[in-house]
TIDOSE-473484 format. One record per atom (N, C-alpha, C): x, y, z; residue in three letters; residue number from 0. Coordinates in steps of 0.001 Angstrom, whole numbers, plus 500000, padded with zeros to 6 digits. Each point is the difference from the previous one (the first is absolute). Example, Ala and Ser with C-alpha at 12.3 -4.5 7.8 and 13.67 -1.06 7.14 Angstrom:
2
{{513190 494310 507800} ALA 0}
{{499110 501190 500000} ALA 0}
{{500900 501200 500000} ALA 0}
{{499650 501050 499280} SER 1}
{{500820 501190 500060} SER 1}
{{499230 501090 500730} SER 1}
This chain:
258
{{500846 498808 500000} UNK 0}
{{499154 501192 500000} UNK 0}
{{500882 501242 500000} UNK 0}
{{500044 500678 498880} UNK 1}
{{500903 501128 499836} UNK 1}
{{499311 501284 500429} UNK 1}
{{500664 500733 500916} UNK 2}
{{499441 501263 500457} UNK 2}
{{500141 501061 498929} UNK 2}
{{499010 500833 499888} UNK 3}
{{500053 501087 499019} UNK 3}
{{499253 501187 500555} UNK 3}
{{500563 501174 499754} UNK 4}
{{499319 501214 500435} UNK 4}
{{498669 500165 499280} UNK 4}
{{499856 499371 498810} UNK 5}
{{498795 500181 499220} UNK 5}
{{498890 499029 500385} UNK 5}
{{500318 498970 500774} UNK 6}
{{499013 499013 500383} UNK 6}
{{499363 500370 501333} UNK 6}
{{498707 499772 500134} UNK 7}
{{499377 500202 501309} UNK 7}
{{500513 498960 500989} UNK 7}
{{499865 500289 501278} UNK 8}
{{500570 499147 501039} UNK 8}
{{498912 499428 500896} UNK 8}
{{500339 498916 500678} UNK 9}
{{499183 499451 501078} UNK 9}
{{500911 499824 501210} UNK 9}
{{499538 500469 501138} UNK 10}
{{500770 499927 501243} UNK 10}
{{499290 499050 500955} UNK 10}
{{500648 498894 500329} UNK 11}
{{499446 499019 500927} UNK 11}
{{500519 500309 501397} UNK 11}
{{499073 500324 500925} UNK 12}
{{500371 500475 501330} UNK 12}
{{499372 499086 501054} UNK 12}
{{500846 499427 500856} UNK 13}
{{499549 499133 501085} UNK 13}
{{499983 500797 501299} UNK 13}
{{498819 500207 500558} UNK 14}
{{499852 500741 501254} UNK 14}
{{500184 499079 501212} UNK 14}
{{500326 500621 501154} UNK 15}
{{499990 499303 501303} UNK 15}
{{500946 498811 500017} UNK 15}
{{501184 500172 499450} UNK 16}
{{500968 498904 499957} UNK 16}
{{500663 499859 501371} UNK 16}
{{499899 498808 500561} UNK 17}
{{500538 499701 501328} UNK 17}
{{500164 498487 500112} UNK 17}
{{500756 499535 500982} UNK 18}
{{500151 498546 500158} UNK 18}
{{498669 499257 500087} UNK 18}
{{499021 500585 500687} UNK 19}
{{498725 499298 500191} UNK 19}
{{499121 500006 498759} UNK 19}
{{500284 500866 499026} UNK 20}
{{499191 500037 498776} UNK 20}
{{500678 499288 498827} UNK 20}
{{501238 499570 500189} UNK 21}
{{500725 499372 498901} UNK 21}
{{499337 498683 499575} UNK 21}
{{499428 499250 500934} UNK 22}
{{499324 498759 499608} UNK 22}
{{498808 500283 499091} UNK 22}
{{499352 501150 500170} UNK 23}
{{498920 500389 499093} UNK 23}
{{500542 500295 498605} UNK 23}
{{501096 500728 499952} UNK 24}
{{500520 500476 498718} UNK 24}
{{500809 498959 499229} UNK 24}
{{500643 499074 500684} UNK 25}
{{501003 499160 499345} UNK 25}
{{499493 499279 498749} UNK 25}
{{498832 499325 500023} UNK 26}
{{499557 499329 498766} UNK 26}
{{499765 500975 498851} UNK 26}
{{499481 501175 500315} UNK 27}
{{499767 500993 498951} UNK 27}
{{501320 500491 499417} UNK 27}
{{500967 500296 500865} UNK 28}
{{501298 500470 499522} UNK 28}
{{500646 498941 499113} UNK 28}
{{499884 498744 500384} UNK 29}
{{500560 498925 499172} UNK 29}
{{499305 499943 498641} UNK 29}
{{498689 500232 499981} UNK 30}
{{499268 500006 498721} UNK 30}
{{500432 501167 499131} UNK 30}
{{500238 501162 500610} UNK 31}
{{500471 501161 499237} UNK 31}
{{501403 499739 499466} UNK 31}
{{500866 499438 500827} UNK 32}
{{501361 499701 499542} UNK 32}
{{499979 499070 498790} UNK 32}
{{499020 499111 499961} UNK 33}
{{499911 499053 498886} UNK 33}
{{499649 500692 498684} UNK 33}
{{499471 501229 500077} UNK 34}
{{499653 500736 498781} UNK 34}
{{501232 500572 499302} UNK 34}
{{501092 500089 500722} UNK 35}
{{501200 500597 499431} UNK 35}
{{500533 501103 500895} UNK 35}
{{500641 500979 499400} UNK 36}
{{500606 501091 500767} UNK 36}
{{498950 501069 500297} UNK 36}
{{499350 499866 501160} UNK 37}
{{498972 500963 500418} UNK 37}
{{500434 500598 501336} UNK 37}
{{500688 501136 499993} UNK 38}
{{500413 500619 501259} UNK 38}
{{498796 500492 500791} UNK 38}
{{500129 499955 501320} UNK 39}
{{498912 500385 500897} UNK 39}
{{500505 501024 501008} UNK 39}
{{499077 500767 500551} UNK 40}
{{500288 500892 501116} UNK 40}
{{499361 499412 501240} UNK 40}
{{500826 499748 501020} UNK 41}
{{499554 499389 501253} UNK 41}
{{499916 501098 501065} UNK 41}
{{498813 500225 500562} UNK 42}
{{499819 501001 501053} UNK 42}
{{500209 499308 501350} UNK 42}
{{501161 500240 500584} UNK 43}
{{500477 499235 501149} UNK 43}
{{499673 500720 501305} UNK 43}
{{499437 499259 500955} UNK 44}
{{499663 500525 501326} UNK 44}
{{501049 499482 500989} UNK 44}
{{500787 500871 500657} UNK 45}
{{501073 499526 500876} UNK 45}
{{499545 499194 501213} UNK 45}
{{498823 500334 500561} UNK 46}
{{499526 499271 501192} UNK 46}
{{498480 499887 499923} UNK 46}
{{499525 499118 499140} UNK 47}
{{498582 499906 499669} UNK 47}
{{499160 499691 501235} UNK 47}
{{499089 500933 500325} UNK 48}
{{499095 499871 501145} UNK 48}
{{500741 499790 501317} UNK 48}
{{501236 500447 500065} UNK 49}
{{500817 500055 501215} UNK 49}
{{500402 498630 500534} UNK 49}
{{499898 498966 499183} UNK 50}
{{500478 498684 500463} UNK 50}
{{500624 499221 498845} UNK 50}
{{500589 500719 499047} UNK 51}
{{500505 499346 498796} UNK 51}
{{501262 500705 499500} UNK 51}
{{500972 500215 500895} UNK 52}
{{501187 500751 499613} UNK 52}
{{500801 499246 498943} UNK 52}
{{500491 500736 499034} UNK 53}
{{500787 499384 498945} UNK 53}
{{501265 499349 500549} UNK 53}
{{500630 500644 500976} UNK 54}
{{501262 499479 500521} UNK 54}
{{499845 498635 500658} UNK 54}
{{498785 499641 500399} UNK 55}
{{499763 498693 500628} UNK 55}
{{499770 498903 498962} UNK 55}
{{500057 500358 498717} UNK 56}
{{499711 499028 498935} UNK 56}
{{501086 500072 498931} UNK 56}
{{501183 499502 500308} UNK 57}
{{501117 500109 499045} UNK 57}
{{499739 499300 498666} UNK 57}
{{499273 498884 500000} UNK 58}
{{499734 499308 498728} UNK 58}
{{499126 500868 499097} UNK 58}
{{499020 500675 500590} UNK 59}
{{499152 500899 499222} UNK 59}
{{500830 501156 499432} UNK 59}
{{500895 500540 500814} UNK 60}
{{500837 501101 499527} UNK 60}
{{500935 499540 498887} UNK 60}
{{500505 498778 500087} UNK 61}
{{500833 499482 498916} UNK 61}
{{499190 499856 498715} UNK 61}
{{498721 499616 500140} UNK 62}
{{499141 499937 498821} UNK 62}
{{499869 501383 499372} UNK 62}
{{499823 501040 500822} UNK 63}
{{499918 501358 499455} UNK 63}
{{501321 500403 499348} UNK 63}
{{501121 499550 500565} UNK 64}
{{501298 500254 499360} UNK 64}
{{500008 499464 498569} UNK 64}
{{499478 498787 499823} UNK 65}
{{500007 499395 498657} UNK 65}
{{499091 500766 499056} UNK 65}
{{498894 500538 500531} UNK 66}
{{499093 500775 499139} UNK 66}
{{500677 501285 499534} UNK 66}
{{500715 500663 500892} UNK 67}
{{500731 501211 499610} UNK 67}
{{501042 499659 498946} UNK 67}
{{500690 498875 500191} UNK 68}
{{501055 499606 499068} UNK 68}
{{499449 499724 498601} UNK 68}
{{498739 499561 499915} UNK 69}
{{499449 499700 498679} UNK 69}
{{499291 501203 499378} UNK 69}
{{500003 501142 500697} UNK 70}
{{499479 501224 499400} UNK 70}
{{498723 500529 500584} UNK 70}
{{499483 499373 501069} UNK 71}
{{498803 500516 500645} UNK 71}
{{500351 501208 500867} UNK 71}
{{498981 500765 500352} UNK 72}
{{500157 501175 500865} UNK 72}
{{499339 499739 501346} UNK 72}
{{500654 500404 501074} UNK 73}
{{499390 500011 501323} UNK 73}
{{499734 501453 500387} UNK 73}
{{498776 500277 500452} UNK 74}
{{499637 501340 500484} UNK 74}
{{499528 499883 501446} UNK 74}
{{500127 501074 500749} UNK 75}
{{499571 500026 501395} UNK 75}
{{498496 500223 500068} UNK 75}
{{499310 499129 500735} UNK 76}
{{498534 500052 500075} UNK 76}
{{499579 500154 501456} UNK 76}
{{500115 501239 500502} UNK 77}
{{499761 500220 501413} UNK 77}
{{501106 499375 500827} UNK 77}
{{499717 499836 501292} UNK 78}
{{500944 499284 500866} UNK 78}
{{499305 498849 500720} UNK 78}
{{498836 500297 500602} UNK 79}
{{499220 498965 500681} UNK 79}
{{498770 499556 499204} UNK 79}
{{499533 500860 499108} UNK 80}
{{498778 499726 499231} UNK 80}
{{498802 499748 500914} UNK 80}
{{499901 500789 501058} UNK 81}
{{498799 500014 500830} UNK 81}
{{499789 501419 500518} UNK 81}
{{498843 500241 500566} UNK 82}
{{499632 501339 500483} UNK 82}
{{499708 499898 501489} UNK 82}
{{500951 500439 500816} UNK 83}
{{499815 499990 501451} UNK 83}
{{499994 501414 500572} UNK 83}
{{499627 500957 499164} UNK 84}
{{499852 501372 500461} UNK 84}
{{498717 500131 500824} UNK 84}
{{499846 501119 500759} UNK 85}
{{498776 500185 500796} UNK 85}
{{498735 499851 499172} UNK 85}
{{498906 499645 500652} UNK 86}
{{498731 499715 499329} UNK 86}
{{499549 501164 499117} UNK 86}
{{499285 499713 498914} UNK 87}
{{499465 501069 499136} UNK 87}
{{499040 500900 500769} UNK 87}
{{499996 501273 499639} UNK 88}
{{499135 500964 500687} UNK 88}
{{499023 500683 499060} UNK 88}
{{500090 499753 498695} UNK 89}
{{499070 500592 499034} UNK 89}
{{499401 498895 499137} UNK 89}
{{498818 500235 499416} UNK 90}
{{499413 498978 499111} UNK 90}
{{500927 499613 498851} UNK 90}
{{500678 500981 499407} UNK 91}
{{500911 499671 498894} UNK 91}
{{501131 499096 500478} UNK 91}
{{500619 500352 501133} UNK 92}
{{501083 499170 500513} UNK 92}
{{499504 498604 500350} UNK 92}
{{498794 499920 500544} UNK 93}
{{499441 498692 500338} UNK 93}
{{499845 499138 498743} UNK 93}
{{499501 500613 498952} UNK 94}
{{499842 499241 498758} UNK 94}
{{501358 499558 499465} UNK 94}
{{500954 500925 499918} UNK 95}
{{501289 499677 499401} UNK 95}
{{500771 498975 500817} UNK 95}
{{499850 500039 501332} UNK 96}
{{500836 499158 500854} UNK 96}
{{499290 498765 500551} UNK 96}
{{498692 499900 499811} UNK 97}
{{499281 498838 500536} UNK 97}
{{499144 499304 498943} UNK 97}
{{499699 500675 498889} UNK 98}
{{499212 499382 498931} UNK 98}
{{500884 499749 498779} UNK 98}
{{500607 501063 499482} UNK 99}
{{500873 499864 498831} UNK 99}
{{501185 499081 500310} UNK 99}
{{500617 500192 501165} UNK 100}
{{501125 499155 500388} UNK 100}
{{500257 500137 501496} UNK 100}
{{500615 498983 500561} UNK 101}
{{500526 500067 501375} UNK 101}
{{501522 500119 499977} UNK 101}
{{500583 500156 498814} UNK 102}
{{501449 499902 499862} UNK 102}
{{500651 501265 499452} UNK 102}
{{499292 501142 500100} UNK 103}
{{500556 501252 499491} UNK 103}
{{501032 500580 500946} UNK 103}
{{501131 499345 500095} UNK 104}
{{501029 500328 500993} UNK 104}
{{500417 501464 499970} UNK 104}
{{500125 500578 498808} UNK 105}
{{500531 501361 499869} UNK 105}
{{498905 501057 499822} UNK 105}
{{498756 499635 500237} UNK 106}
{{498884 500918 499760} UNK 106}
{{499950 501132 501026} UNK 106}
{{500411 499738 501241} UNK 107}
{{499879 501007 501058} UNK 107}
{{501338 500397 500612} UNK 107}
{{501105 499567 499431} UNK 108}
{{501284 500234 500648} UNK 108}
{{500458 501450 499879} UNK 108}
{{500630 500486 501069} UNK 109}
{{500647 501314 499959} UNK 109}
{{501259 499916 499153} UNK 109}
{{500517 501145 499642} UNK 110}
{{501250 500032 499236} UNK 110}
{{501098 499266 500745} UNK 110}
{{500120 500255 501301} UNK 111}
{{501091 499413 500779} UNK 111}
{{499884 498480 500060} UNK 111}
{{498778 499491 500243} UNK 112}
{{499815 498550 500078} UNK 112}
{{500202 499351 498644} UNK 112}
{{499472 500627 498956} UNK 113}
{{500180 499458 498657} UNK 113}
{{501477 499977 499621} UNK 113}
{{500715 501063 500325} UNK 114}
{{501413 500077 499666} UNK 114}
{{500778 498885 500686} UNK 114}
{{499709 499774 501289} UNK 115}
{{500696 498942 500739} UNK 115}
{{499702 498629 499414} UNK 115}
{{498753 499764 499642} UNK 116}
{{499616 498681 499488} UNK 116}
{{500593 499774 498607} UNK 116}
{{500005 501027 499177} UNK 117}
{{500607 499876 498676} UNK 117}
{{501499 499744 500111} UNK 117}
{{500663 500671 500927} UNK 118}
{{501434 499777 500181} UNK 118}
{{500273 498585 500494} UNK 118}
{{499131 499486 500861} UNK 119}
{{500155 498611 500444} UNK 119}
{{499880 499045 498810} UNK 119}
{{499061 500284 499093} UNK 120}
{{499858 499166 498810} UNK 120}
{{501218 500073 499104} UNK 120}
{{500534 501202 499817} UNK 121}
{{501213 500165 499200} UNK 121}
{{501145 499197 500606} UNK 121}
{{500102 500024 501324} UNK 122}
{{501067 499254 500678} UNK 122}
{{499899 498501 499699} UNK 122}
{{498773 499471 499974} UNK 123}
{{499816 498577 499695} UNK 123}
{{500529 499691 498598} UNK 123}
{{499648 500822 499031} UNK 124}
{{500469 499779 498632} UNK 124}
{{501524 500105 499928} UNK 124}
{{500578 500962 500719} UNK 125}
{{501449 500162 499973} UNK 125}
{{500704 498793 500606} UNK 125}
{{499462 499451 501092} UNK 126}
{{500627 498837 500629} UNK 126}
{{500037 498800 499055} UNK 126}
{{498978 499900 499158} UNK 127}
{{499937 498860 499086} UNK 127}
{{500622 500300 498638} UNK 127}
{{500453 501228 499807} UNK 128}
{{500611 500352 498728} UNK 128}
{{499027 500060 498843} UNK 128}
{{498729 500312 500292} UNK 129}
{{498977 500062 498951} UNK 129}
{{499893 501437 499474} UNK 129}
{{500109 500204 498707} UNK 130}
{{499763 501346 499446} UNK 130}
{{498587 500470 500336} UNK 130}
{{499855 501273 500276} UNK 131}
{{498691 500547 500385} UNK 131}
{{499780 501330 499301} UNK 131}
{{498885 500083 499272} UNK 132}
{{499620 501241 499323} UNK 132}
{{498622 500490 500418} UNK 132}
{{499082 499075 500297} UNK 133}
{{498608 500383 500184} UNK 133}
{{499425 499654 501361} UNK 133}
{{499015 500799 500396} UNK 134}
{{499195 499738 501198} UNK 134}
{{498535 500020 499597} UNK 134}
{{499264 498981 500417} UNK 135}
{{498553 499948 499788} UNK 135}
{{499340 499820 501357} UNK 135}
{{499139 500931 500382} UNK 136}
{{499324 499908 501286} UNK 136}
{{498947 498894 499968} UNK 136}
{{499834 499264 501083} UNK 137}
{{498922 499011 500051} UNK 137}
{{498651 500627 499673} UNK 137}
{{499256 499336 499117} UNK 138}
{{498703 500492 499513} UNK 138}
{{500124 501347 499292} UNK 138}
{{501220 500397 499671} UNK 139}
{{500297 501262 499303} UNK 139}
{{499576 501225 500820} UNK 139}
{{499888 499867 501317} UNK 140}
{{499527 501094 500841} UNK 140}
{{501179 500692 500675} UNK 140}
{{500103 501321 499811} UNK 141}
{{501098 500768 500569} UNK 141}
{{499489 501284 500637} UNK 141}
{{500473 500277 501192} UNK 142}
{{499707 501267 500669} UNK 142}
{{500852 501112 499398} UNK 142}
{{499646 501236 500328} UNK 143}
{{500841 501125 499602} UNK 143}
{{501395 499852 500603} UNK 143}
{{500052 499493 501239} UNK 144}
{{501299 499785 500642} UNK 144}
{{500851 499007 499239} UNK 144}
{{499369 498955 499462} UNK 145}
{{500741 499023 499202} UNK 145}
{{500537 500637 498738} UNK 145}
{{499190 500812 499348} UNK 146}
{{500454 500680 498784} UNK 146}
{{501182 500920 500308} UNK 146}
{{499940 500701 501124} UNK 147}
{{501112 500857 500384} UNK 147}
{{501261 499173 500238} UNK 147}
{{499825 498856 500664} UNK 148}
{{501155 499140 500288} UNK 148}
{{500619 499465 498710} UNK 148}
{{499179 499604 499043} UNK 149}
{{500521 499483 498740} UNK 149}
{{500829 501037 499254} UNK 149}
{{499633 501259 500155} UNK 150}
{{500749 501063 499332} UNK 150}
{{501394 500192 500602} UNK 150}
{{500219 499468 501198} UNK 151}
{{501287 500147 500673} UNK 151}
{{500910 498797 499799} UNK 151}
{{499518 498992 499313} UNK 152}
{{500761 498766 499815} UNK 152}
{{500250 499767 498512} UNK 152}
{{501025 499215 499664} UNK 153}
{{500378 499874 498587} UNK 153}
{{499221 498956 499212} UNK 153}
{{498706 499811 500301} UNK 154}
{{499175 499134 499167} UNK 154}
{{499778 500653 498633} UNK 154}
{{499900 499163 498967} UNK 155}
{{499745 500507 498658} UNK 155}
{{498526 500094 499673} UNK 155}
{{499170 499134 500623} UNK 156}
{{498586 500007 499640} UNK 156}
{{499134 499421 501106} UNK 156}
{{498718 500340 499920} UNK 157}
{{498940 499344 500758} UNK 157}
{{498828 499850 499032} UNK 157}
{{498849 499497 500485} UNK 158}
{{498894 499761 499070} UNK 158}
{{498670 500018 500714} UNK 158}
{{498936 500110 499197} UNK 159}
{{498636 499734 500445} UNK 159}
{{499379 499083 498944} UNK 159}
{{498704 499666 500081} UNK 160}
{{499464 499004 499062} UNK 160}
{{500107 500360 498521} UNK 160}
{{500070 501283 499652} UNK 161}
{{499988 500385 498585} UNK 161}
{{501216 500807 499556} UNK 161}
{{500942 500259 500896} UNK 162}
{{501147 500833 499653} UNK 162}
{{501270 499495 500676} UNK 162}
{{501114 500300 499373} UNK 163}
{{501293 499989 500662} UNK 163}
{{500401 501459 500208} UNK 163}
{{500718 500265 501089} UNK 164}
{{500395 501369 500327} UNK 164}
{{501515 500067 500146} UNK 164}
{{500619 500870 499187} UNK 165}
{{501418 500257 500153} UNK 165}
{{500221 500830 501248} UNK 165}
{{500944 499604 500804} UNK 166}
{{500359 500727 501213} UNK 166}
{{501299 500770 499746} UNK 166}
{{500186 501122 500717} UNK 167}
{{499243 500469 501156} UNK 167}
{{498827 500932 499700} UNK 167}
{{499747 500314 498742} UNK 168}
{{498982 501002 499711} UNK 168}
{{498622 499411 499708} UNK 168}
{{499843 498669 500104} UNK 169}
{{498720 499330 499772} UNK 169}
{{499434 500299 498601} UNK 169}
{{500864 500006 499007} UNK 170}
{{499542 500145 498621} UNK 170}
{{499209 498757 499605} UNK 170}
{{498733 500189 499592} UNK 171}
{{499121 498869 499684} UNK 171}
{{500234 499510 498582} UNK 171}
{{500082 498672 499856} UNK 172}
{{500121 499349 498696} UNK 172}
{{498887 498972 499905} UNK 172}
{{499166 500114 498987} UNK 173}
{{498890 499053 499849} UNK 173}
{{500532 498582 499871} UNK 173}
{{499480 499106 500844} UNK 174}
{{500385 498588 499966} UNK 174}
{{498815 499193 500533} UNK 174}
{{498959 499830 499175} UNK 175}
{{498778 499355 500475} UNK 175}
{{500253 498579 500483} UNK 175}
{{499255 499633 501048} UNK 176}
{{500230 498701 500610} UNK 176}
{{498728 499200 500183} UNK 176}
{{500120 498694 499826} UNK 177}
{{498928 499055 500291} UNK 177}
{{500265 499388 501373} UNK 177}
{{498958 499923 500812} UNK 178}
{{500130 499420 501335} UNK 178}
{{498667 499370 500383} UNK 178}
{{500077 498928 500779} UNK 179}
{{498787 499293 500424} UNK 179}
{{499748 500186 501493} UNK 179}
{{498728 499861 500379} UNK 180}
{{499611 499748 501387} UNK 180}
{{499480 498571 500032} UNK 180}
{{500793 499086 500567} UNK 181}
{{499738 498567 499832} UNK 181}
{{499579 499300 501289} UNK 181}
{{499535 500763 500989} UNK 182}
{{499710 499368 501294} UNK 182}
{{498741 499162 500009} UNK 182}
{{499114 500165 499028} UNK 183}
{{498767 499211 499949} UNK 183}
{{499660 499726 498541} UNK 183}
{{499110 499031 499779} UNK 184}
{{499665 499603 498634} UNK 184}
{{499386 501153 499216} UNK 184}
{{499095 500769 500640} UNK 185}
{{499353 501081 499262} UNK 185}
{{501003 501105 499660} UNK 185}
{{500972 500248 500907} UNK 186}
{{501034 500985 499707} UNK 186}
{{500876 499537 498828} UNK 186}
{{500317 498712 499971} UNK 187}
{{500821 499493 498899} UNK 187}
{{499260 500114 498667} UNK 187}
{{498717 499674 500017} UNK 188}
{{499221 500124 498760} UNK 188}
{{499921 501430 499517} UNK 188}
{{499749 500930 500918} UNK 189}
{{499925 501409 499622} UNK 189}
{{501359 500517 499541} UNK 189}
{{501065 499581 500689} UNK 190}
{{501339 500440 499622} UNK 190}
{{500333 499588 498574} UNK 190}
{{499633 498791 499638} UNK 191}
{{500283 499519 498642} UNK 191}
{{499287 500871 498960} UNK 191}
{{498723 500299 500246} UNK 192}
{{499251 500830 499065} UNK 192}
{{500613 501393 499870} UNK 192}
{{500312 500608 501132} UNK 193}
{{500562 501357 499985} UNK 193}
{{501343 500014 499286} UNK 193}
{{500856 499019 500306} UNK 194}
{{501331 499982 499392} UNK 194}
{{499929 499733 498501} UNK 194}
{{499081 499155 499568} UNK 195}
{{499853 499762 498564} UNK 195}
{{499581 501274 499275} UNK 195}
{{499088 500762 500610} UNK 196}
{{499581 501257 499391} UNK 196}
{{501146 501001 499947} UNK 196}
{{500759 500077 501085} UNK 197}
{{501109 500947 500041} UNK 197}
{{501097 499612 499017} UNK 197}
{{500266 498716 499885} UNK 198}
{{501024 499577 499051} UNK 198}
{{499624 500401 498577} UNK 198}
{{498727 499851 499643} UNK 199}
{{499563 500415 498673} UNK 199}
{{500167 501505 499811} UNK 199}
{{499685 500762 501032} UNK 200}
{{500122 501457 499930} UNK 200}
{{501463 500423 499839} UNK 200}
{{500914 499209 500549} UNK 201}
{{501413 500367 500012} UNK 201}
{{500811 499265 498938} UNK 201}
{{499356 499481 498994} UNK 202}
{{500712 499209 498999} UNK 202}
{{501145 500786 499348} UNK 202}
{{499834 501302 499867} UNK 203}
{{501022 500823 499360} UNK 203}
{{500937 500668 501006} UNK 203}
{{499820 499723 501272} UNK 204}
{{500843 500637 501016} UNK 204}
{{501447 499531 499859} UNK 204}
{{500964 500884 500205} UNK 205}
{{501404 499603 499864} UNK 205}
{{500452 499004 501055} UNK 205}
{{499262 499920 501115} UNK 206}
{{500367 499043 501049} UNK 206}
{{498731 499573 500732} UNK 206}
{{499969 498746 500424} UNK 207}
{{498952 499485 500883} UNK 207}
{{500688 499266 501141} UNK 207}
{{499588 500320 501216} UNK 208}
{{500528 499296 501173} UNK 208}
{{499024 498910 500432} UNK 208}
{{500535 498863 500380} UNK 209}
{{499219 498921 500598} UNK 209}
{{500391 499922 501468} UNK 209}
{{499076 500401 500896} UNK 210}
{{500297 500055 501423} UNK 210}
{{499418 498795 500725} UNK 210}
{{500830 499025 500308} UNK 211}
{{499551 498751 500613} UNK 211}
{{500178 500032 501513} UNK 211}
{{499129 499261 500690} UNK 212}
{{500080 499867 501449} UNK 212}
{{499973 498526 500386} UNK 212}
{{500515 499664 501176} UNK 213}
{{500026 498587 500410} UNK 213}
{{498629 499340 499971} UNK 213}
{{498948 500731 500398} UNK 214}
{{498663 499393 500024} UNK 214}
{{499552 499602 498599} UNK 214}
{{500469 500706 498972} UNK 215}
{{499667 499620 498619} UNK 215}
{{500507 498600 499679} UNK 215}
{{501122 499642 500602} UNK 216}
{{500646 498727 499697} UNK 216}
{{499309 498814 500668} UNK 216}
{{499112 500279 500955} UNK 217}
{{499351 498924 500772} UNK 217}
{{498734 499480 499327} UNK 217}
{{499643 500581 498858} UNK 218}
{{498787 499601 499292} UNK 218}
{{500355 499771 498535} UNK 218}
{{499676 498838 499495} UNK 219}
{{500359 499680 498619} UNK 219}
{{499406 501002 499018} UNK 219}
{{498784 500460 500278} UNK 220}
{{499308 500938 499113} UNK 220}
{{500831 501262 499795} UNK 220}
{{500479 500591 501086} UNK 221}
{{500785 501229 499889} UNK 221}
{{501424 499706 499553} UNK 221}
{{500593 498930 500462} UNK 222}
{{501364 499670 499578} UNK 222}
{{500064 499761 498490} UNK 222}
{{499041 499247 499470} UNK 223}
{{499982 499744 498557} UNK 223}
{{499778 501291 499209} UNK 223}
{{499162 500892 500543} UNK 224}
{{499780 501272 499303} UNK 224}
{{501324 500733 499802} UNK 224}
{{500788 500099 501063} UNK 225}
{{501240 500760 499899} UNK 225}
{{500973 499353 499024} UNK 225}
{{500134 498684 500043} UNK 226}
{{500930 499341 499101} UNK 226}
{{499546 500137 498544} UNK 226}
{{498700 499805 499747} UNK 227}
{{499493 500106 498636} UNK 227}
{{500076 501437 499493} UNK 227}
{{499740 500966 500867} UNK 228}
{{500100 501408 499591} UNK 228}
{{501436 500355 499648} UNK 228}
{{500941 499565 500821} UNK 229}
{{501407 500253 499705} UNK 229}
{{500385 499378 498660} UNK 229}
{{499625 498738 499787} UNK 230}
{{500326 499334 498731} UNK 230}
{{499412 500756 498809} UNK 230}
{{498749 500445 500133} UNK 231}
{{499354 500699 498899} UNK 231}
{{500706 501322 499693} UNK 231}
{{500345 500740 501025} UNK 232}
{{500670 501285 499788} UNK 232}
{{501380 499802 499376} UNK 232}
{{500680 498953 500391} UNK 233}
{{501297 499697 499378} UNK 233}
{{499819 499623 498534} UNK 233}
{{498983 499191 499725} UNK 234}
{{499753 499578 498615} UNK 234}
{{499585 501165 499119} UNK 234}
{{499416 501034 500619} UNK 235}
{{499619 501192 499246} UNK 235}
{{501182 500938 499751} UNK 235}
{{501153 499633 500504} UNK 236}
{{501208 500773 499725} UNK 236}
{{500473 500897 501118} UNK 236}
{{499355 499939 501158} UNK 237}
{{500473 500822 501113} UNK 237}
{{501300 499420 500558} UNK 237}
{{500914 500891 500337} UNK 238}
{{501306 499605 500518} UNK 238}
{{499931 499937 501527} UNK 238}
{{500360 498874 500614} UNK 239}
{{499988 499925 501464} UNK 239}
{{501196 500745 500587} UNK 239}
{{499744 500857 500980} UNK 240}
{{501056 500797 500604} UNK 240}
{{499713 500170 501484} UNK 240}
{{501038 500343 500744} UNK 241}
{{499798 500424 501379} UNK 241}
{{499572 501464 500009} UNK 241}
{{499427 500433 501110} UNK 242}
{{499608 501405 500121} UNK 242}
{{501219 500909 499857} UNK 242}
{{501071 499601 500669} UNK 243}
{{501223 500796 499970} UNK 243}
{{500514 500180 498571} UNK 243}
{{500056 498914 499241} UNK 244}
{{500544 500094 498644} UNK 244}
{{499066 500761 499064} UNK 244}
{{498697 499823 500164} UNK 245}
{{499078 500747 499150} UNK 245}
{{500120 501497 500281} UNK 245}
{{500063 500359 501275} UNK 246}
{{500138 501415 500349} UNK 246}
{{501308 500578 499476} UNK 246}
{{501061 499225 500077} UNK 247}
{{501290 500490 499518} UNK 247}
{{499933 500303 498513} UNK 247}
{{499257 499214 499240} UNK 248}
{{499865 500251 498568} UNK 248}
{{499168 501253 499725} UNK 248}
{{499072 500312 500928} UNK 249}
{{499187 501207 499820} UNK 249}
{{500741 501255 500436} UNK 249}
{{500810 499856 501030} UNK 250}
{{500521 501192 500682} UNK 250}
{{501511 500069 500066} UNK 250}
{{500695 499063 499407} UNK 251}
{{501444 499980 500144} UNK 251}
{{500406 499156 501196} UNK 251}
{{501236 500007 500315} UNK 252}
{{500558 499145 501046} UNK 252}
{{499363 500293 501351} UNK 252}
{{499685 498923 500774} UNK 253}
{{499464 500169 501343} UNK 253}
{{501110 499849 501025} UNK 253}
{{499956 500844 501006} UNK 254}
{{500960 499875 501088} UNK 254}
{{499629 498817 500887} UNK 254}
{{501013 499440 500640} UNK 255}
{{499808 498827 500855} UNK 255}
{{500066 500430 501464} UNK 255}
{{499050 499492 500820} UNK 256}
{{499969 500336 501420} UNK 256}
{{501013 499168 500754} UNK 256}
{{499963 498684 499805} UNK 257}
{{500866 499080 500738} UNK 257}
{{500772 499135 499020} UNK 257}
């Protein structure tokens, strides 16, 4: 699969990567590897839900080493991937933190707390010798304090569901993404319909992101959708790339954090 600036791209992104979610992802990753050279972006959580530290799982970290060596990208995806801030006090906060997600770790953080947590994440990547360019907040939720903290650190990009943002100035770049809510059968059915409609709408888009989550991998219906969608987009001529490499082609060389 030859990369070309003239070809549209597909970015395969694995969210919530941690030792406890690797058993969900492993069969899918093996199926993708069987397709050929398809680089992926892995959104890595250093201490998933506060009981899954990377340093306690050397075999998992060695697996990530091999992924980096073959051309995949690792990005920082929060630190704990949970929300243990004080209880919501407004209807909007209640919806965002108790209905939309319980894992919006960076949704309410002050600049100081966000800065400390981001630096802790950078330290983890540095200890393992993993290149680091991007940060993606859990559930894509970021407080103003988090945005301020990101501007003080050498990250190259962050993202939300439909954009990538060049840092430190948060320059928005259209990068539409498909994502599922797969926690129940009716959600999976609706997600498939919505994503099929969006894919048709974005047929001419220069890039499409596929945002996968561990829960997607636990149901054959959603797992097969992602694999078949990836295969179809590749067969249509889209070039598989990491987020980092696609952004570098749009914006020039990206600086490395770690």
